[in-house]
N, C-alpha and C positions, 0 to 999 in steps of 0.2 A: 504494500500500500504506500501511496505517496499523497502529498498535499500540495495543491496549487494555491498560492495567495495572490490577491489582486488589491491594488490601491484604487479606491473610488473617491476622487476629489474633483470638484468643479464649482463654478459660480452657483449653479443650480442643479438640483437632482429632484427626481420625483418617482417614487416607488409605490404605485397603487396596487393593492391586493383586491380591490373591489371598486366599482364605479356605478353610480346611480344617475342615469339620465345625463343632465348637464352639470352634475357636480362630481369632479374628479379629485379625490383625496390622495394623500401620500402617507405611507407608513413612516415611522421614525427611523427606519433602517432599511437597507436594500432587501428586496424579497428574493426568494429562490427563483421564482418565475422570471424576474427581471434579469438575474445574473445568468441563468441558463439561456435566456434569449440573447444576451450579449455574446455568450460563447458560441451559440448556434450561428449568429450573424458572422462572427469572425471565421468560422469554418465554412460559411457559405451554404449552410443547410437550409433548404427551402421550407416554407411554412407547412406544406402538406406532408412532409417527410416525417411521419410519426415514429418510424422505426429508428431513425438516427437520433431523434429527440429522446427516445426512451433510454438510450445509453447515457446521455448527459443527465437526464432527470434522476437516474439511479445514483448519482454521486451524492455523498453526504455533504451538507452545506452548513456553514456557520459564518457569522459576521461579527466583527469587533467595532464598537463605536469609539473612534479615536477623537472625533470632534463633532458634537451633536448638531451644530448649526442652528439656524433659526427658521421657523416655519413662515412662509409667505403665502398670501392669497392673491390671485390674479383673476381678472375678468377678460374673457375673449369672445369675439363674435366673428362671423364669416358670412359670405354671400354664396348662395347656390350658383354653381358654375353655369347651369343651363337657364334657370328661371331668373336669376339675378336677385331673388328674394333674400332678405336677411335671415340667417339661421338664429335659433334661440341663443341668448346670452349664456355662456358656460362659465362656471366657477371652478378654478383650478388651483391646486395647492402645490407648493414646492418647498424644498429644504435649501436654504442659502448657506454657503460657506461651510458645508459639512464634509467630513473626511471619514471614510470607513476602510477597514481591511476585511475583505471577504475571503473565505477559504473553502476549497472543495477537496474532499478526500475520496480516493478510489484507486482504480487500476493505474499503475504507473505509465503504461504505454499510452493510454487514452489521455492522461493529463499532460504527458510530454507533447503529444500531438496538439492539444489545446494551447499549451504554452507557446509553441511555435506559431500557431494560427493567430494568437493575439499580437505577435510581432509583425506579421504580414497579413492583416485581416482582409477577407473578401469584402465584407461590408463594415463600414466604420462603426466603432462602438459608441454607445451613448448611455447616459445615466438615467435609465427609466423611460425617457422620452427623447424623440429625435431632436428636440429643441435644447437638450441638455448635454453638450459634448463634455468629455473629461478634460481637465486642465493638464494632465500628464498621461504618459503611457500607463495603461492599467495593469500590466503584468509586473509582479514583484519577484517572486521566487518559486521554484519547484523544490519542495522539501522531501528528502528521502529518509524514511524511518519514523519520524514523530507522527502521532495521530493529529487529528484536526485541532483539538484543544491545545496541545503542546505547541503546534505551529503558530497558533494565535498568541500564545504566551511569548514565543521566541521572536516574533516579528517586531522590529523596533517601532516605537511610537511614531506615527505618520502625521500627526497634527501639524498645522501651519506654525511658522515661527512665532507669529504674533500671539497665537493661542498658547504655545508652550511657555512663552514669557510670563503669562499669567500664573503659571505653576512653577516658577523658577526656584521657589524655596522648598519644593518637594523632591526628594531623591527618587521617588517612584510614584506612579499614578495608578489608580484603580480604574479599569475600563470595563464597561458592560459588554458581555458577549451573548449573542442569541444563536443557539445551535440546535440542530435536529436532535430530538430525543431518541434514545435507544428503543427497540421494539417493545420492551417490557416496561418502559417508563411512560406513564400517562399523566404525570403531574404538571406538565407545562400547559401553555396556551395553544389553542388550535387556530391555525391560519390556513385559508384556502389559497395557497400559492404553489402547490406541487403541480408542475406543468404536465399535462397529458397530451394536448394537441394545440399547436399554434395555427391551425388552419384558419384562414381569414373568415370563412363563412361560419365557423363554429369552434371557437376557442374553448378549451376545457381545462379545468384545474381541479385537483383533488385536495383533500385536507391533509395536513401534516401537523405534528405536535412539536412545539418550539419551547426549549428550556432557556431561561435567563440565568446567568451567573456573572461573576466578576473575575478578572485576571489582573495581576499586578505586573506592570511593565516599567523598567527603569526609565528615568527621565534624564537622558544624556545632556540636555541643556543645563540642568542643575549640576550635574557632575563636573562639567567643564567651565562653569561660571567663575570668572575671576573676581577676586575681592579688590575693590577700588582702593587705591592708596589714600591715606589720611591727608586731607588738604592742609597746607601750611597757612596759618592765620595771616591775613594781610593787614599791614599797618600803613595807612596812607601817609603818615608823617615820618616814616623811616628815612626816606630820601632827603628830607629837609634837615634831619638831625645829622646825616652824614656830611652834608655840605657845611653845616655850622661847625662841626668838629674839625673839618679840614681847614 
């Protein structure tokens, strides 16, 4: 088994697990459906190819919240291309300035293939919606040996520099992790984001159980922070005293 880790950072992200008519919400962290869709796009898997999708959906998924970001609400409208009539006003939610580390655990050969695909994607990746491009390449590392949780502990903190400075007095930070529960664990929350089919005419998702926990990650910014030298008191009359004594 291996673990592939991804860095998900950008000005805006939106990870919807459900949509009601003109109201499109976002979860507080990337969904499995959204990340599997990103990987399928990188591989060039077509929407109706449920067999290829099944291999990706079987990967175990987890995500670490490195920088939670802020929730934004936007209103959008459009005009029908044929009739020219205005479409209903839609309400859409986004996460601004958020950073996540996603992890997928499974077959080493498959993850190696996906890692290569992310570096030369067939279709460009986006963070939940096409209007949300990533600020950096999304691939981080391919870990050999550790399980999903250990990989999320080992991956360095990916938060923005300005956000890390807010925690510069902490040698380590506690970060929330959302990961798939084991088959015999039913204590978590249930989310409908297990992809079954991305077919345009009939997208389908199943339920999966998600467990929340915390991991402790070293804060490298605090470890390398230098102590400022003590400032020498300034005496504005010192120069005058030197001239008088001369």
